[in-house]
C-alpha positions in Angstrom: 1.2 15.3 2.4 -1.5 16.3 4.8 -1.5 15.6 8.5 -4.0 12.6 8.3 -1.7 11.0 5.7 1.3 11.5 7.9 -0.5 9.6 10.6 -1.0 6.6 8.3 2.1 6.1 6.2 1.5 2.5 5.1 -0.7 2.3 1.9 -2.1 -0.7 0.1 -2.3 -0.2 -3.6 -3.9 -2.2 -6.4 -1.5 -2.4 -9.3 -3.1 -1.5 -12.6 -1.9 -1.7 -16.2 0.4 1.0 -17.7 2.2 1.5 -14.4 -0.9 2.9 -12.7 -1.9 2.2 -9.1 -5.0 2.8 -7.1 -4.8 3.4 -3.3 -7.2 1.2 -1.5 -6.5 2.1 2.2 -4.0 3.7 4.6 -2.7 2.3 7.9 -0.6 3.4 10.8 1.1 0.0 11.3 2.6 -2.3 8.6 1.1 -5.4 10.3 -2.4 -3.9 9.8 -1.6 -3.2 6.1 -0.4 -6.8 5.7 -3.5 -8.2 7.3 -5.7 -6.1 5.0 -3.6 -7.3 2.1 -4.1 -10.9 2.9 -7.9 -10.4 3.1 -8.1 -8.4 -0.1 -6.0 -11.0 -1.9 -8.4 -13.8 -0.9 -11.4 -11.7 -2.2 -9.6 -10.7 -5.5 -7.0 -13.4 -6.3 -6.5 -12.2 -9.9 -5.4 -8.7 -9.0 -2.0 -7.5 -8.0 -1.3 -5.4 -4.9 1.6 -3.7 -3.1 2.3 -2.2 0.3 4.0 1.2 0.1 5.5 3.2 2.9 4.9 6.9 2.3 6.4 8.5 5.3 7.8 12.0 5.5 11.4 12.1 4.2 13.7 14.8 2.8 13.4 13.3 -0.7 9.7 12.6 -0.6 10.2 9.1 -2.0 7.8 6.1 -1.7 9.3 2.8 -0.7 7.6 -0.2 -2.2 7.8 -3.4 -0.2 7.2 -6.8 -1.8 4.0 -8.6 -1.0 2.7 -12.1 -1.5 1.2 -11.8 -5.0 1.9 -13.6 -8.3 
C-alpha cells in the first residue's frame, strides 16, 4: 500500500458479478465515504456498493462494512 492510499483508507467499491469489485474512490474519513455512497446510490440505484476500510494492519486484511443497498 503506497503512502497516498495510507492517507485515504476508506474505499467505496462497486460490487460486480463473480465476486469482483471495482474501486470508485478513496476517502480519509468514513463519513465522507458514506456521503459519496448515498450520492452514487441515487445515481445508480440498480448497482450494489460497499464501503471498505483498508488501513495498515499486521495482517493486511480489508474490513467490509455494510452499506444501505439491496
